[in-house]
C-alpha angles and dihedrals in degrees: 000000000000110000118246120247119267112283094024122106129192115230123216093199111127108242136151096326106045090171093061091052092045094052104035111025104046115154119276119277116250113253092240097039115137105162106030133285097321111195090001091073092073092044091052093049090053086075090069101042118111137037117345115197114221125190116239092211098087091052090047090053092051090049091051091048092051094047092047087056092052096264135103144223131226133189121231127187124219116241093194141010119315128203135165136175097038091143093057114111114260137152091244089061096239116071130210128209114238126178104255095227104023097045094220133114114267145157116243118236090242089059092049090050092049092049094050091044093050091050092050095041103042106023103031093030092217118189109280090230091059090046091053092047095051102034104022135252131294131253092281094050106023117193140144118259125232093247134073117208119204129206114277105237129188115253108217127337126346129198119230123200139166122263127187136228113198109191117186095201097104113192093339096107097041103033120108087223105036092174088070092056110037118174115265141173093248095059113106112246119249111223111223116185126214136176121253139172113248123237118275097050115143118220128183118225118194133187130178134180119255088222137011095259091062098063091108090057090063091062091050093046092052090052090054092042091055091051095045094050090051099043111029103014134211132272127010132337094025090147089074096043103275121140100028115150134183131196120253089250092053091047091054091044092052092049091050092048090049092051091048092048092049089050092049091045092050090049091049091050092051090049092048091052091045093051096040115114115257119264134209111306095021124120118230140176125241124190093231106025097040118209111009134179116222110234101172138358121214111180107298094346125089121202105212144172115230110223093192095049097031093226140114118240143153121245136175111262090227090064093056124090123197112253 
């Protein structure tokens, strides 16, 4: 990094462009550091935890651009953590992808395109000719696809927090002689922090046709995009559930189904309690003995005291109704 002129000092306070601070103004290295910042990694990431305000104007401009080109934009909400750019070089070992001008987490259009293509090609097993027409050819037969994928930008604020990786490999990956330090269960894990976007973040995805004749391909691509975001996810660490997104309609439908299920469950629980046989101490009603108080239960037989008759007797539990 080029040094600043005399009298000028770089600040590491997170301001409007958190990405610039994250990538360029990381804390100083300890003089005796050999493997990174150590415990200072987590301390440094604390600067970025919390709510990050994001302007909705850039996403609105991309939406207008896509719609003017015959495409459309849709908003999807994350159902779990989301992280991208972990492989980028950074002093805290795990990188994070920030938009270079907006200073917010995002997913490049190329990544969105790759995710949708992978879903269609490997999971849906779509005809290779259709894949090539929509997404473009390969290195052997290069060509432009019929679709344009835009960057997926957050709509509104997102919440950043610190996640942890705890590898048990010890020095195996970094040792000059890895055969002398193979990974094993008894090796203490090494916590490595990294930054992630918390669940509930809303991102806008936009696709437009490259030419007028491809407008129908946009509908198909959005169908695949919706499935891919739900099933395989976007970004890094999708194998453990990161990067899953649902549409606003699916979010509302899930909430409605949860509310309905909870209502039905509560009704079923009330009915179960109502229809359950009386237990010791309960009062019940019998067709012949009237109101009785359960004194003891032995299997299917209840030993009761009849309040109406003033006598003790034994009655089948099945003949008693809760009062």
